[in-house]
N, C-alpha and C positions, 0 to 999 in steps of 0.2 A: 814232688809234692812240696818241697820248701819254695820254690816260686810262687805257688798257688797262696801259700800262707802269706809271703811277703807282700803279694798283690792285694790281699784280703785286708791286711793291717794298714798299707798305704790309702786304700779307698775309705776305709773306717776313720782314719785321721782327717783325710780330705772332708768326708761328709760332715764330721763332727766340727771342724773350723769353720766350713761354710754356714752350719745351721746355726752356732754359736755367734757369728759375725752378723747374720741376718735378725737375730732376736736381740740384738743390742739396742737400746733406746737411744733415739736422737736427743741431744741435749738442747734444751730450749733456753734461750738466753731473754730473759725478762728485763724489760726497761721500762723506767718511770714515764708514766705518761706526761706528755709536754702539754702545759696547760697556757693560756692565754695571758699575756703579761700586758695590761695597759700601759702604752708609752706616750698616748697622745689621743687627741680627738679630731674627727674629720667631719666637715659639712659639705654637701654636695648641693649647689644652687642650680636652678632653671636658667639658662643663658638668656633668654629673652626677659625674663620678668625679675631676676634676682630673687625669687621665691624658693624658700628651703625645701628641698627635696627629703634630705635625711642627715640626721646628725648621729655619728656612731663613734665608738671607741676604737682605736687602732694601736696595732703593734707595728713597729717599725723595723725594716729590714735596710741596712744600708752599708754593712760590711761585705766583704766576699764571701764569708762564709754564712752570714744571714741572708743574702740574696741568692745562694746557691741552694741553701736547705729550704727557705721560705716555710710553707705550712706541711712538710713531710712529717710524717709518722704522727700525724694528729688523728683523733677520731672525729672532729668537727668544730665549728664556731657556732656562737650565739647569733642571731639576726642583727644584733646591733653592733656586731664586732667584724673588723677587716683588718687584712695586712696591706700596710703601705710599704712599697719598695721605692727607694730613694736613690737614684743612681747620680754619680758625679758629672756625668755629661749627657747632651742630648744625642741619641743613637737609636737605630733599630734594635729591639728587643726581642727576644723569643723565649718563651716559657713552655715548661713540659709537667707534666703530671706524675713523674716517677715518684713512688712512695707517698702520694698524696691520696689519702683513703675517702675523701668525700668531693663530690663535684663542685666546681667553682664557675663563678663570672669572672673574668678578667677584664680590667678597665684600664686601658692603655691613656695617659695623661701627658700632655705636652709640657714644655718649659713654662708657660705662661698658666699652667694649672687649669687647662681646658681638656676636656675628654676629647681624644683624639680618634680611637677605636674601641669597639668593644667584642670580646669573645665570649659567647654565651654557652654555658653548660661544658665546660672543658671536663672530659670523662676522667674520673678516678684511676690511678695507676699507668695511665696511658703515656707512652715516652715519645710520641710525635710531637715537634716542635709546634708552638702557637705562635706567629710572629704578631707582632704590633702593627704591621702594614706602614706604618709612617714613624719617623723619628720621634721617640718620646725621652722623658727624663723621670717619669714616675709610673708606677704601676699598682692599681688598687685590686686585692683579691677579696671577693666577697662570696658568700655562699650563692650556688648555682640558683637561677630564678629572680632573684631580688633584682638586678638590673631591668627586668620586665615590670616586676611590682612595683618599684618605685620610678619607672617609666626615664630612665637615665638615657640621654640622647647625646650623640656626638655635639659638642660644643659647649655643654653644662661645665658649670666652673666648680671646683673644690678649694677648701681652704683648710688647713689643717693647722693644730698647735701641738707641741710636744708637752708632755705632762712636767 
């Protein structure tokens, strides 16, 4: 009879432990929302006519941390906002949407400040690499669909100033 009671007690302890572990609530870590910080202004001009396409406020990413983090952990941007990535050298660059919660158009810009390639509607939270296709020094991220709305084309020019 003793082995029966011992087995019953061990089973009860195991079930109690299992149930109490399952009922433990997961801890949610709350972080402060990251808001847009205006660090400059950027203008895009039509290549053939030098006519103004758009003027916007920009946040600038140029340190390793800033370029690796980009627009991660943000809920979105206003239509007249973007993030300009500035790299020290001209090279092939690849971006991904890890921890980026809203879709983007990614505009790759060469060392002469001309649009070199455009990737439209990058999907949120997607970790696939999105290549510049050609060597570039700058990258502009804007809300998805705006490159079509503003009719941005390869060869269009940008100009930017820091605040």
